BAVOMAR-141424 format. One record per atom (N, C-alpha, C): residue number from 1; residue in one letter; atom name; x, y, z. Coordinates in steps of 0.1 Angstrom, whole numbers, padded with zeros to 4 digits. Example, Ala and Ser with C-alpha at 12.3 -4.5 7.8 and 13.67 -1.06 7.14 Angstrom:
<vextis>
1 A N 0132 -0057 0078
1 A CA 0123 -0045 0078
1 A C 0132 -0033 0078
2 S N 0128 -0022 0071
2 S CA 0137 -0011 0071
2 S C 0129 0000 0079
</vextis>
This chain:
<vextis>
1 M N -0799 0388 0191
1 M CA -0796 0380 0203
1 M C -0789 0367 0199
2 K N -0794 0361 0189
2 K CA -0788 0348 0184
2 K C -0773 0350 0181
3 R N -0770 0362 0174
3 R CA -0756 0364 0170
3 R C -0747 0366 0182
4 N N -0752 0373 0192
4 N CA -0745 0375 0204
4 N C -0742 0362 0212
5 A N -0751 0353 0211
5 A CA -0750 0340 0217
5 A C -0739 0332 0211
6 V N -0738 0333 0197
6 V CA -0727 0326 0190
6 V C -0714 0332 0193
7 I N -0713 0345 0194
7 I CA -0700 0352 0197
7 I C -0696 0347 0211
8 A N -0704 0347 0220
8 A CA -0701 0343 0234
8 A C -0696 0329 0235
9 A N -0703 0320 0227
9 A CA -0699 0306 0227
9 A C -0685 0304 0221
10 L N -0682 0311 0210
10 L CA -0669 0310 0204
10 L C -0658 0316 0213
11 T N -0661 0327 0220
11 T CA -0651 0332 0229
11 T C -0648 0323 0241
12 A N -0658 0316 0245
12 A CA -0656 0306 0256
12 A C -0647 0295 0252
13 V N -0650 0290 0239
13 V CA -0642 0279 0234
13 V C -0627 0283 0233
14 A N -0625 0296 0228
14 A CA -0611 0301 0227
14 A C -0604 0301 0240
15 V N -0611 0306 0250
15 V CA -0605 0307 0264
15 V C -0601 0293 0269
16 I N -0611 0284 0267
16 I CA -0608 0270 0272
16 I C -0597 0264 0264
17 G N -0595 0267 0251
17 G CA -0584 0261 0243
17 G C -0570 0267 0247
18 G N -0569 0277 0255
18 G CA -0556 0282 0260
18 G C -0551 0293 0252
19 G N -0559 0300 0243
19 G CA -0553 0311 0235
19 G C -0564 0319 0229
20 A N -0561 0331 0224
20 A CA -0571 0340 0218
20 A C -0573 0335 0204
21 A N -0585 0336 0199
21 A CA -0589 0333 0186
21 A C -0596 0344 0179
22 A N -0592 0348 0168
22 A CA -0598 0359 0161
22 A C -0610 0353 0153
23 V N -0622 0359 0156
23 V CA -0634 0354 0150
23 V C -0640 0365 0142
24 A N -0644 0363 0130
24 A CA -0650 0373 0121
24 A C -0665 0369 0120
25 V N -0674 0377 0123
25 V CA -0688 0374 0122
25 V C -0694 0384 0113
26 S N -0702 0379 0104
26 S CA -0709 0388 0094
26 S C -0723 0390 0100
27 S N -0730 0398 0092
27 S CA -0743 0401 0097
27 S C -0752 0390 0096
28 G N -0749 0379 0089
28 G CA -0757 0367 0088
28 G C -0756 0359 0100
29 D N -0766 0350 0103
29 D CA -0766 0342 0114
29 D C -0756 0330 0112
30 D N -0754 0326 0100
30 D CA -0746 0314 0098
30 D C -0732 0317 0093
31 A N -0726 0329 0095
31 A CA -0713 0333 0090
31 A C -0702 0325 0097
32 P N -0693 0319 0090
32 P CA -0683 0310 0096
32 P C -0672 0319 0102
33 A N -0664 0313 0111
33 A CA -0652 0320 0116
33 A C -0641 0317 0107
34 T N -0631 0326 0106
34 T CA -0620 0324 0097
34 T C -0611 0313 0101
35 A N -0610 0310 0114
35 A CA -0602 0298 0119
35 A C -0607 0295 0133
36 S N -0609 0282 0135
36 S CA -0614 0277 0148
36 S C -0603 0278 0158
37 P N -0606 0279 0171
37 P CA -0595 0279 0181
37 P C -0586 0267 0181
38 A N -0593 0255 0178
38 A CA -0585 0243 0178
38 A C -0574 0243 0167
39 D N -0579 0249 0155
39 D CA -0569 0250 0144
39 D C -0558 0259 0147
40 R N -0561 0271 0154
40 R CA -0551 0281 0157
40 R C -0541 0275 0167
41 V N -0546 0267 0177
41 V CA -0538 0261 0187
41 V C -0528 0251 0180
42 S N -0534 0243 0170
42 S CA -0526 0234 0163
42 S C -0514 0240 0156
43 L N -0517 0252 0149
43 L CA -0507 0259 0142
43 L C -0496 0264 0151
44 V N -0500 0270 0162
44 V CA -0490 0275 0171
44 V C -0481 0263 0177
45 S N -0488 0252 0180
45 S CA -0480 0241 0186
45 S C -0471 0235 0175
46 G N -0475 0235 0163
46 G CA -0466 0230 0152
46 G C -0454 0238 0150
47 Q N -0456 0252 0151
47 Q CA -0445 0261 0150
47 Q C -0435 0259 0161
48 E N -0440 0257 0173
48 E CA -0431 0256 0185
48 E C -0423 0243 0184
49 S N -0429 0232 0179
49 S CA -0423 0219 0178
49 S C -0413 0218 0167
50 A N -0413 0227 0157
50 A CA -0404 0226 0146
50 A C -0390 0229 0150
51 A N -0388 0238 0159
51 A CA -0374 0243 0163
51 A C -0366 0231 0168
52 P N -0371 0223 0178
52 P CA -0363 0212 0183
52 P C -0359 0202 0172
53 A N -0369 0199 0163
53 A CA -0366 0190 0152
53 A C -0355 0195 0143
54 D N -0355 0208 0140
54 D CA -0344 0214 0132
54 D C -0331 0213 0140
55 R N -0331 0215 0153
55 R CA -0318 0214 0160
55 R C -0313 0200 0160
56 D N -0322 0190 0161
56 D CA -0318 0176 0160
56 D C -0312 0172 0147
57 D N -0318 0178 0136
57 D CA -0313 0175 0123
57 D C -0299 0181 0121
58 D N -0297 0193 0127
58 D CA -0283 0199 0126
58 D C -0273 0191 0134
59 Q N -0277 0186 0146
59 Q CA -0268 0178 0153
59 Q C -0265 0165 0146
60 D N -0275 0159 0140
60 D CA -0272 0147 0132
60 D C -0262 0149 0121
61 D N -0264 0161 0114
61 D CA -0255 0164 0103
61 D C -0241 0166 0108
62 D N -0240 0173 0120
62 D CA -0226 0175 0126
62 D C -0220 0162 0129
63 R N -0228 0153 0135
63 R CA -0222 0140 0139
63 R C -0218 0132 0126
64 D N -0226 0132 0116
64 D CA -0223 0125 0103
64 D C -0210 0131 0097
65 A N -0209 0144 0097
65 A CA -0196 0150 0092
65 A C -0184 0147 0100
66 K N -0186 0147 0113
66 K CA -0174 0143 0122
66 K C -0171 0128 0120
67 G N -0181 0120 0119
67 G CA -0178 0106 0116
67 G C -0171 0103 0103
68 E N -0175 0111 0093
68 E CA -0168 0109 0080
68 E C -0154 0114 0081
69 D N -0152 0125 0088
69 D CA -0138 0130 0090
69 D C -0129 0120 0097
70 D N -0135 0114 0108
70 D CA -0128 0104 0115
70 D C -0124 0092 0107
71 R N -0134 0087 0098
71 R CA -0131 0076 0089
71 R C -0120 0079 0079
72 D N -0120 0092 0074
72 D CA -0110 0096 0065
72 D C -0096 0096 0071
73 D N -0096 0101 0084
73 D CA -0083 0101 0091
73 D C -0078 0087 0093
74 R N -0087 0078 0097
74 R CA -0082 0064 0099
74 R C -0077 0058 0086
75 D N -0084 0060 0075
75 D CA -0080 0055 0062
75 D C -0066 0061 0059
76 D N -0064 0074 0061
76 D CA -0051 0080 0058
76 D C -0040 0074 0066
77 R N -0043 0071 0079
77 R CA -0033 0065 0088
77 R C -0030 0051 0083
78 R N -0040 0043 0079
78 R CA -0037 0030 0074
78 R C -0029 0030 0062
79 D N -0032 0039 0053
79 D CA -0024 0040 0040
79 D C -0010 0044 0044
80 D N -0008 0053 0053
80 D CA 0006 0057 0057
80 D C 0014 0045 0063
81 D N 0007 0038 0071
81 D CA 0013 0026 0078
81 D C 0017 0016 0067
82 K N 0008 0014 0057
82 K CA 0011 0004 0047
82 K C 0023 0009 0038
83 D N 0024 0022 0035
83 D CA 0035 0027 0028
83 D C 0048 0025 0036
84 D N 0047 0028 0049
84 D CA 0059 0026 0057
84 D C 0064 0011 0057
85 Q N 0054 0002 0058
85 Q CA 0058 -0012 0058
85 Q C 0064 -0016 0044
86 D N 0058 -0011 0033
86 D CA 0064 -0014 0020
86 D C 0078 -0008 0019
87 D N 0080 0004 0024
87 D CA 0094 0009 0024
87 D C 0104 0001 0031
88 R N 0099 -0004 0043
88 R CA 0108 -0012 0051
88 R C 0112 -0025 0044
89 R N 0101 -0031 0038
89 R CA 0104 -0043 0030
89 R C 0114 -0041 0019
90 D N 0112 -0030 0012
90 D CA 0121 -0027 0001
90 D C 0135 -0025 0006
91 D N 0137 -0018 0018
91 D CA 0150 -0016 0023
91 D C 0157 -0029 0026
92 K N 0149 -0039 0030
92 K CA 0155 -0052 0033
92 K C 0157 -0061 0021
93 G N 0154 -0055 0009
93 G CA 0156 -0063 -0003
93 G C 0144 -0073 -0006
94 A N 0133 -0070 0000
94 A CA 0122 -0080 -0002
94 A C 0117 -0079 -0017
95 A N 0119 -0068 -0024
95 A CA 0115 -0067 -0037
95 A C 0122 -0077 -0046
96 A N 0134 -0081 -0043
96 A CA 0141 -0091 -0051
96 A C 0139 -0104 -0044
97 D N 0129 -0112 -0047
97 D CA 0126 -0124 -0041
97 D C 0133 -0135 -0048
98 P N 0142 -0142 -0042
98 P CA 0150 -0152 -0048
98 P C 0143 -0165 -0050
99 G N 0130 -0166 -0046
99 G CA 0123 -0179 -0047
99 G C 0129 -0190 -0039
100 N N 0130 -0202 -0044
100 N CA 0135 -0213 -0037
100 N C 0150 -0216 -0040
101 V N 0156 -0209 -0049
101 V CA 0169 -0211 -0054
101 V C 0178 -0200 -0048
102 T N 0189 -0204 -0041
102 T CA 0199 -0194 -0036
102 T C 0209 -0191 -0047
103 A N 0217 -0181 -0044
103 A CA 0228 -0178 -0053
103 A C 0237 -0189 -0056
104 A N 0241 -0196 -0045
104 A CA 0250 -0207 -0046
104 A C 0244 -0219 -0055
105 Q N 0231 -0221 -0053
105 Q CA 0224 -0231 -0061
105 Q C 0223 -0228 -0076
106 A N 0221 -0215 -0078
106 A CA 0220 -0210 -0092
106 A C 0234 -0211 -0099
107 I N 0244 -0208 -0092
107 I CA 0258 -0210 -0097
107 I C 0261 -0224 -0100
108 A N 0257 -0233 -0091
108 A CA 0259 -0248 -0093
108 A C 0252 -0252 -0106
109 A N 0239 -0248 -0107
109 A CA 0231 -0252 -0119
109 A C 0238 -0247 -0132
110 A N 0243 -0234 -0132
110 A CA 0249 -0229 -0144
110 A C 0262 -0236 -0147
111 L N 0270 -0240 -0137
111 L CA 0282 -0247 -0140
111 L C 0280 -0261 -0145
112 K N 0269 -0267 -0140
112 K CA 0265 -0280 -0145
112 K C 0261 -0280 -0160
113 H N 0255 -0269 -0164
113 H CA 0252 -0267 -0178
113 H C 0264 -0264 -0186
114 T N 0272 -0254 -0182
114 T CA 0284 -0250 -0189
114 T C 0296 -0249 -0180
115 S N 0305 -0258 -0182
115 S CA 0317 -0258 -0174
115 S C 0326 -0246 -0176
116 G N 0331 -0239 -0165
116 G CA 0339 -0228 -0167
116 G C 0341 -0221 -0153
117 T N 0343 -0208 -0153
117 T CA 0346 -0200 -0141
117 T C 0335 -0189 -0140
118 V N 0328 -0189 -0129
118 V CA 0317 -0179 -0127
118 V C 0323 -0165 -0124
119 L N 0319 -0155 -0131
119 L CA 0323 -0142 -0129
119 L C 0313 -0134 -0121
120 S N 0300 -0138 -0122
120 S CA 0289 -0131 -0115
120 S C 0277 -0139 -0115
121 A N 0268 -0136 -0105
121 A CA 0255 -0141 -0105
121 A C 0246 -0131 -0099
122 D N 0235 -0127 -0107
122 D CA 0227 -0116 -0103
122 D C 0212 -0120 -0104
123 L N 0204 -0117 -0094
123 L CA 0190 -0120 -0094
123 L C 0183 -0109 -0102
124 D N 0176 -0113 -0113
124 D CA 0169 -0103 -0121
124 D C 0158 -0097 -0113
125 D N 0157 -0084 -0113
125 D CA 0146 -0077 -0105
125 D C 0135 -0071 -0113
126 D N 0134 -0076 -0126
126 D CA 0123 -0070 -0134
126 D C 0111 -0079 -0135
127 G N 0110 -0089 -0126
127 G CA 0098 -0097 -0125
127 G C 0099 -0111 -0131
128 D N 0111 -0114 -0138
128 D CA 0112 -0126 -0145
128 D C 0115 -0138 -0135
129 R N 0120 -0134 -0123
129 R CA 0123 -0144 -0113
129 R C 0133 -0154 -0118
130 R N 0145 -0149 -0122
130 R CA 0155 -0158 -0127
130 R C 0169 -0152 -0123
131 W N 0178 -0161 -0121
131 W CA 0192 -0157 -0119
131 W C 0200 -0156 -0132
132 E N 0208 -0146 -0134
132 E CA 0216 -0144 -0145
132 E C 0231 -0147 -0141
133 V N 0236 -0158 -0146
133 V CA 0250 -0162 -0142
133 V C 0259 -0161 -0154
134 E N 0270 -0154 -0152
134 E CA 0280 -0153 -0162
134 E C 0292 -0163 -0160
135 V N 0294 -0171 -0170
135 V CA 0304 -0182 -0169
135 V C 0315 -0179 -0180
136 A N 0327 -0177 -0176
136 A CA 0338 -0175 -0186
136 A C 0344 -0189 -0189
137 T N 0346 -0191 -0202
137 T CA 0351 -0204 -0206
137 T C 0365 -0203 -0213
138 G N 0370 -0191 -0214
138 G CA 0384 -0190 -0220
138 G C 0384 -0177 -0228
139 G N 0396 -0170 -0228
139 G CA 0397 -0158 -0236
139 G C 0387 -0148 -0232
140 S N 0380 -0143 -0242
140 S CA 0370 -0132 -0239
140 S C 0356 -0138 -0241
141 T N 0354 -0151 -0241
141 T CA 0341 -0157 -0242
141 T C 0334 -0159 -0229
142 V N 0322 -0153 -0229
142 V CA 0314 -0154 -0216
142 V C 0300 -0159 -0220
143 H N 0295 -0169 -0212
143 H CA 0282 -0174 -0214
143 H C 0273 -0168 -0203
144 E N 0262 -0162 -0207
144 E CA 0252 -0158 -0198
144 E C 0241 -0169 -0197
145 I N 0240 -0174 -0185
145 I CA 0230 -0186 -0183
145 I C 0220 -0181 -0173
146 D N 0207 -0182 -0178
146 D CA 0196 -0179 -0169
146 D C 0190 -0191 -0162
147 V N 0189 -0190 -0149
147 V CA 0184 -0201 -0141
147 V C 0171 -0197 -0134
148 D N 0161 -0204 -0136
148 D CA 0148 -0201 -0129
148 D C 0150 -0202 -0114
149 S N 0145 -0191 -0107
149 S CA 0147 -0190 -0093
149 S C 0138 -0198 -0085
150 T N 0128 -0204 -0091
150 T CA 0119 -0213 -0083
150 T C 0121 -0228 -0086
151 T N 0127 -0231 -0098
151 T CA 0129 -0245 -0101
151 T C 0143 -0249 -0102
152 G N 0152 -0239 -0104
152 G CA 0167 -0242 -0105
152 G C 0171 -0248 -0118
153 K N 0162 -0247 -0128
153 K CA 0165 -0252 -0142
153 K C 0170 -0240 -0150
154 V N 0179 -0244 -0159
154 V CA 0184 -0234 -0169
154 V C 0173 -0232 -0180
155 V N 0170 -0219 -0182
155 V CA 0159 -0216 -0191
155 V C 0163 -0208 -0203
156 R N 0176 -0203 -0203
156 R CA 0181 -0196 -0215
156 R C 0196 -0194 -0214
157 T N 0202 -0195 -0225
157 T CA 0217 -0192 -0226
157 T C 0220 -0183 -0237
158 E N 0231 -0175 -0235
158 E CA 0235 -0166 -0246
158 E C 0250 -0165 -0245
159 T N 0257 -0165 -0256
159 T CA 0272 -0165 -0256
159 T C 0277 -0152 -0262
160 D N 0286 -0146 -0255
160 D CA 0293 -0134 -0260
160 D C 0308 -0137 -0261
161 R N 0313 -0136 -0273
161 R CA 0327 -0140 -0275
161 R C 0336 -0128 -0275
162 D N 0331 -0116 -0273
162 D CA 0339 -0104 -0273
162 D C 0337 -0096 -0260
163 E N 0335 -0103 -0249
163 E CA 0332 -0096 -0237
163 E C 0344 -0088 -0232
164 D N 0342 -0075 -0229
164 D CA 0353 -0066 -0225
164 D C 0358 -0071 -0211
165 D N 0371 -0071 -0209
165 D CA 0378 -0074 -0197
165 D C 0376 -0089 -0192
166 A N 0369 -0097 -0200
166 A CA 0366 -0111 -0196
166 A C 0379 -0118 -0194
167 A N 0389 -0116 -0203
167 A CA 0402 -0124 -0202
167 A C 0409 -0120 -0189
168 A N 0410 -0107 -0185
168 A CA 0416 -0103 -0173
168 A C 0409 -0108 -0161
169 E N 0396 -0107 -0161
169 E CA 0388 -0112 -0150
169 E C 0390 -0127 -0148
170 L N 0389 -0134 -0159
170 L CA 0391 -0149 -0158
170 L C 0404 -0153 -0152
171 K N 0415 -0146 -0156
171 K CA 0428 -0148 -0151
171 K C 0429 -0146 -0136
172 A N 0423 -0135 -0131
172 A CA 0423 -0132 -0117
172 A C 0415 -0142 -0109
173 V N 0403 -0146 -0114
173 V CA 0394 -0154 -0106
173 V C 0398 -0169 -0107
174 K N 0403 -0173 -0118
174 K CA 0405 -0188 -0120
174 K C 0414 -0194 -0110
175 G N 0424 -0187 -0106
175 G CA 0433 -0193 -0096
175 G C 0430 -0188 -0082
176 A N 0419 -0182 -0079
176 A CA 0416 -0177 -0066
176 A C 0412 -0188 -0057
177 K N 0415 -0186 -0044
177 K CA 0410 -0196 -0034
177 K C 0395 -0195 -0031
178 V N 0390 -0183 -0033
178 V CA 0375 -0181 -0030
178 V C 0368 -0179 -0044
179 S N 0359 -0188 -0046
179 S CA 0351 -0187 -0059
179 S C 0338 -0178 -0056
180 A N 0331 -0176 -0067
180 A CA 0318 -0168 -0065
180 A C 0309 -0175 -0056
181 R N 0308 -0188 -0057
181 R CA 0299 -0196 -0048
181 R C 0304 -0195 -0033
182 D N 0317 -0195 -0031
182 D CA 0323 -0194 -0018
182 D C 0319 -0180 -0012
183 A N 0320 -0170 -0020
183 A CA 0318 -0156 -0016
183 A C 0303 -0155 -0012
184 A N 0294 -0160 -0019
184 A CA 0280 -0160 -0016
184 A C 0277 -0167 -0003
185 A N 0284 -0178 -0001
185 A CA 0281 -0185 0012
185 A C 0288 -0179 0024
186 A N 0297 -0169 0022
186 A CA 0304 -0163 0033
186 A C 0296 -0152 0039
187 V N 0285 -0148 0033
187 V CA 0277 -0137 0038
187 V C 0263 -0142 0043
188 D N 0260 -0138 0056
188 D CA 0247 -0142 0061
188 D C 0236 -0134 0055
189 G N 0224 -0141 0053
189 G CA 0213 -0134 0047
189 G C 0210 -0139 0033
190 T N 0200 -0133 0027
190 T CA 0196 -0137 0013
190 T C 0204 -0129 0003
191 V N 0213 -0136 -0004
191 V CA 0222 -0129 -0014
191 V C 0214 -0127 -0026
192 T N 0215 -0115 -0032
192 T CA 0208 -0112 -0044
192 T C 0218 -0109 -0056
193 S N 0230 -0108 -0052
193 S CA 0240 -0105 -0063
193 S C 0254 -0108 -0058
194 V N 0263 -0114 -0066
194 V CA 0277 -0116 -0063
194 V C 0285 -0114 -0076
195 E N 0295 -0106 -0076
195 E CA 0303 -0104 -0088
195 E C 0317 -0100 -0085
196 F N 0326 -0103 -0095
196 F CA 0340 -0099 -0093
196 F C 0342 -0085 -0098
197 D N 0348 -0077 -0089
197 D CA 0350 -0063 -0093
197 D C 0362 -0058 -0085
198 D N 0372 -0051 -0092
198 D CA 0383 -0044 -0086
198 D C 0391 -0054 -0077
199 G N 0393 -0066 -0082
199 G CA 0402 -0076 -0074
199 G C 0395 -0082 -0063
200 R N 0382 -0082 -0061
200 R CA 0375 -0088 -0050
200 R C 0361 -0092 -0054
201 W N 0354 -0099 -0045
201 W CA 0340 -0102 -0047
201 W C 0331 -0092 -0040
202 E N 0321 -0087 -0047
202 E CA 0311 -0078 -0041
202 E C 0298 -0086 -0040
203 V N 0293 -0086 -0028
203 V CA 0281 -0094 -0025
203 V C 0270 -0084 -0020
204 E N 0258 -0086 -0025
204 E CA 0246 -0078 -0021
204 E C 0237 -0086 -0013
205 V N 0232 -0081 -0002
205 V CA 0222 -0087 0006
205 V C 0211 -0077 0009
206 G N 0201 -0076 0001
206 G CA 0191 -0065 0002
206 G C 0198 -0052 -0002
207 E N 0198 -0043 0007
207 E CA 0204 -0030 0005
207 E C 0218 -0029 0010
208 A N 0223 -0040 0016
208 A CA 0236 -0040 0022
208 A C 0246 -0045 0012
209 D N 0258 -0039 0012
209 D CA 0269 -0043 0003
209 D C 0280 -0049 0011
210 W N 0285 -0061 0007
210 W CA 0296 -0068 0014
210 W C 0307 -0070 0004
211 T N 0319 -0072 0009
211 T CA 0331 -0075 0001
211 T C 0338 -0088 0007
212 V N 0342 -0096 -0003
212 V CA 0349 -0108 0001
212 V C 0362 -0109 -0007
213 P N 0374 -0110 0000
213 P CA 0386 -0111 -0008
213 P C 0388 -0124 -0015
214 L N 0397 -0125 -0024
214 L CA 0399 -0137 -0032
214 L C 0407 -0148 -0025
215 D N 0413 -0144 -0014
215 D CA 0422 -0154 -0007
215 D C 0416 -0160 0005
216 T N 0405 -0154 0010
216 T CA 0399 -0159 0023
216 T C 0384 -0156 0023
217 P N 0375 -0166 0027
217 P CA 0361 -0163 0027
217 P C 0356 -0155 0039
218 R N 0361 -0143 0040
218 R CA 0358 -0135 0052
218 R C 0351 -0122 0047
219 A N 0339 -0121 0050
219 A CA 0331 -0110 0045
219 A C 0332 -0097 0054
220 S N 0332 -0086 0047
220 S CA 0332 -0073 0054
220 S C 0321 -0064 0048
221 R N 0314 -0058 0057
221 R CA 0303 -0049 0052
221 R C 0309 -0035 0048
222 E N 0305 -0030 0037
222 E CA 0309 -0017 0033
222 E C 0301 -0006 0039
223 G N 0307 0005 0041
223 G CA 0300 0017 0047
223 G C 0299 0016 0062
</vextis>
């Protein structure tokens, strides 16, 4: 009778808990159940609540992956924009920064150091930030005078007494109405190079090439 009473009591508890509970009863009066109804209900509830948590984790992972992809796309676009800006600056000749000294000023500084006739002035683009000015003094003697592009001071000189074609160039340029300095001043923009070639002055402003005749300071753009 006592055992039947225990079974009835456990069955009632299982029904009240909202689910069936398997109870094992031995022949002894004090035999324990394999699992209480409350434990069985807790296990079932835990299994049911695990699925939404897993879905939330998956959604979080998807959002994290999408956010990472969006950040990568934005970084790529910024890099592309920066490359485009760098290319545009290079096209305008920004890589050759003349500093504070213009081509005309560099020519004036070179002539003050060595009197003669300027055949060319070129802004060095290897990072030294200096103008290289060629001054012919007679015959085939040419002096290369380097002028600092930020201070306007002469920083180095070199003499070549066997310069090819120097005599012919000197003869053509010496009596010209338009000097190298005049040719540089005839072109609008930041001049990075001016030199005598093929009977005329060739002037560079960034990526653009200009020509100036020896008899009049009138610049024409090539191409």
